[in-house]
N, C-alpha and C positions, 0 to 999 in steps of 0.2 A: 428207170422212169425218166422221160425227157423233162427238162426244166419247164416250169410253168411261167409264161410271160404275160398272159392275159386271161382273166376270168370274166366273161360277160363284157361289160364296159369298163372294167377296172384293170388298171395296169399293175402288175405284180412288181414289187420292189425287192423283197427278200422273204424267205420263210422264217416265221417267228417260232413256231413249235410244231411238233408232230404228235398226233393223238393216235390211239389204237385204231381208230376207224376214219381218220381224217387228217387234214393238214391245215394249218392256219398261217396266212401270209399277211405281211404288211403290204399295203397297196395304196393306190391313189385313184381318184376320179378327176382326171385332168380338166374336164369341162367346168367343174365347180371348184377346182383347186382344193379338194377335200381329201384328207388322209384317213384311211380306213383299215380295218382288219377284215379279211375275207376267210371264212372257214368253209372248206369244201370237203364233201364226202368222198373219201378215197379208200375204201376197204381193200384189204389184200385179196389177191386172186383166189385164195382158198375158200372165200365165202361163197356158198352155193347161190345160185340165181334166185331161188325163192327167198332166201335170207336177205339178199341184196335188195329185192323189191320191198321187203318188209322194212329194211333199214331206210330206204328212200322215203317211204311213207312216214316212218317215225321221225325222220329228219324234218319233214314238212310240218308235222303235227307239233313237234317240239318247238320249231321256230314260231309257229302261231301262238303257242302258249307263252313263250318267252315275251313276245311282243305285247301281251295283255297284262303283264305283271305291273302293278302300280307302285311297288317299292322303289323310291328314288335311288337306293343304293345298288340296284340291279341294272346293269347296262343292257338295254334291249336292242335286238337287231332292228334295223330300219329298212333293210332291203333283202330280197330273196330272188334267186334265179337259177338257171341251169347253164353250166359251162358248155363249150363246144362239143365235148364228148358225152354230154347228157348228164353229167354229175351235178347234183344240186349243191348250191352254196348259199350262205347267208352272210350279211355284212353288218359290222359294228363300227362305231366311230373309234378312232385312235385316241386313247387318253393321254399317251405320253406327248402328244402334240398340243395338249391343252394345259400344260403345267402339272400334270399328275405324275406321280412316281410309284413304282411297285412297293407294296408293304414288305416285301422280302428284304431282310437286313436293313431295317430303318436306321437312320443316323442315330448315334448314341446320344445326341442332344434331345431326342424325343423322350419326354418323361414317361415313366412306367404307367402312370394313370392314363395317359393318352393312348398307349398301346392297348390297355385293357378296354378303353372306350372303342377303339377300332375293332377289336375282336368281338365285342358285343354287337356292334353294328353289322359286322360281317355275318355273325350268327343269325341275326334277323334276316339278312339278305338270303342266306342259304335256305332258311325256313320258308321264305317267300317263294323261292323256286320250287321247293318240294310241294308247297301248297298248290302251286299251279300245275302239278303233275310232272315236273321235270326232275328226274332223280339224280341230282348232283351227288355222287357218291365219294367225293374227295374234295379237299380244299387245296388249291394251288396258290401259294403266296405270290407268284409272279403273274397271276391273273386277277389280282386284287390291287387296287390303287388308292392312294390318298391324294386329295387335291390341295391346292394352295391354301384354301380356307378350312381345311380339316375334313372336307366331305369325303365319303368312302364310296367306292364303286367296285362292284364285283362283275367281272366279265364271265358269263356262264358258257364258256367254251367246253367242248367235249361231245363228240357226235354219238348219237344213239343212247343217251342216258335216261330215257324215259322210264319212270318208275314201273310202268306196265310192260316194258319190253324185257321179257325174261327168256327170249328164245335164242339169244346169242350164246355161242360157246364161251365158257369161262375165260379162255385165253384172250378173248377180245373185249372183255369187260375191264374197265379201269378199276383196279383194286389197290388197297394200301400195300406197302412193302411186305414181303413174306417175313415171318418171324415176329410180327407185331400183333398185339391182341386184336387189332381191328381187321386183320387179314380175313378172319372168318366171319366178320360182320359185313353188312352191306347197307347201302342207303344212308339213312339219317345217322346211324351209329358211326359209320366210317367217316362221314363228313365232319361230325362233331369231334371225333378222335383226331383227325388231321388238323383241324383248327386249333384244338387244345395243344397239340404238339408245337404248332407255330407260336402260340402265345407263350408256352413254357420257354422256348428258345429265346424269345424276345425279352423275357423278364429275367433270364438267368445271368445277366450281366454281359460285359464285353466279350466273354468267351463264347456266348451263344451255345450253351450245352444242349445237346439233344437227349431226350429221355428214352429214345427207342432202344439203345443198347441194353440198358437195365431192364426195360420192359420185355425185350426178347429173351432175357435170362430169367424171366418170371419174378423180377424184383421191382418194387415201386421206385419211381424216380427220386433222385436226391431232393431233399427239401429245398425250396427256392431260397429260404433265408440263409442257407449255407453258401449258396452261390452268389447271392446278392443281398448282403446284410442290411442294406438301406430300404429294402422292400417292406411294405406294410404287411402285417400279419393277416391271416385269413384267406388270402388268395391261393395259398398252397392247397387248402382243403377243397377249393373249387376245382382246381386242375387235377388233383389226385382223384376226385370223384369222377372226372371225365376220362382219365387215362387208365383207370383200374380195369383189369381184365373183365370184371363184371361191373360195369360202370353204373353209378347211381344217376349220373348225368349222361344221357345217351341220345338226346335230340338237340338240334340247333336252338330251338326255342328255350329248352331248359337251360342250356349253357348261357344264352343271352340273358335270361332272367337272373341266373346266379351271379353273373358278372355285374349286372346293373344293381343288384341288391348289395354287392360288395362296395360298389362305387358310392351308393347312397349312404352306407354306414361309415365309410372311411374317408371319403373325399368331401362331400358336401358339408359335413359337420366339422371335421377336424382340420380340413385344409381349404376351406372356403376362402376365396380371395378377400382381403380387407377392402371394404368400401371406403372411398374417400368422399367425405361429405363436404361439398362446397358451401361457403357462407352465403346466406341469402342476399340477393341483389335488391336493394331498396329503390323504390321509385323516387324521383326527384321531388314530388309534391306530397309525400306521405308524412312529412314533419319529423322524420327520424334519421334522415340522411346526415352523415358526418361531413357536413359542408364547412366552409370557412367561417360562416357566421356562427354555427354551432360551436366550433372550436374556440372562437373568441369569447363567447358567453361562458363556456366551460372554464377556460383558464382565467377569465376575468373574475368569476365568482371565487375561484380558489385564491386569487390575489387579494381580494377584499377581506376574505376570512383570515388570511395570514396577517394582513395589516392590522386588523382589529385585535388579533391575538398579541401582536407586538405592542400595541398601545396599552392593553391591559397589563401585560408583563411589566412594562416600564412604570406604570402607575403603582403596581404592587411593590416594586423595588424602591421607588421613591418614598412610599409610605413607610417602609421598613427603616429606611436610613434617616428619616426626619428626626432631629434631636429634640428631646424634651417631651416627647409623647409617651 
């Protein structure tokens, strides 16, 4: 396939990632000095013509639905068009040019509670895409970003993932890795599973242990408290419920609610930041300000009291020592 140098009015810089049915490029719009991501539909030649027409229509519908999502954590496409060869494409803003970084392998300085908050926010974002009819069936940590102020953004890339689009051959659908409990699942269950796998790795300490090897062998993941002894209790139960072959937590909304309930129990009560209460600032004319005159009166009164006490003590001593009484 010849290298792509331009898509519509966008200049291609480099390929960012390849999807089963498309490619995503880092690009720019020179007229506005804007850095963008361009996702273009490029299915393999083996896709029949009828399926290609259905894919093109799905791509347009998916783009329209994504642009109508109101969740601020979902990055919406802002442009749509057709390349010179007729292939449809859609355009997103580049987050890495705005101070965002991928949530994949977050720095070790990021506390566990913040990683759990990020996962809860991403679960809500995935749920929002599914509510809009866009069937994100996996979570990719390199397509999710955290901003300088802690804001979370999910880039909903992945061509042809409409929940209603079940006509594609299985080989062209994005699925979890073979050998995992989620491989036989689809839709919300697989997206929840892959997000839970990411959070497990992020909470397992510096080694970032993956649970998938044990899951493929039919065993439950190692308890997180063995891998990261400093972690609060209870989060293991949440992730085990999402990673189990017959999960009790099988939707993004359920995972988000479970994580938020854990945060409410373990963070806001036991680890709430200590509030520093500043002393009240008094007005100059309220009669209580610690001014120079108030200090003079204060110390003057104490001086008079001490002087009186000294006179009384001297008088008592003199009376005791007077002879003949």
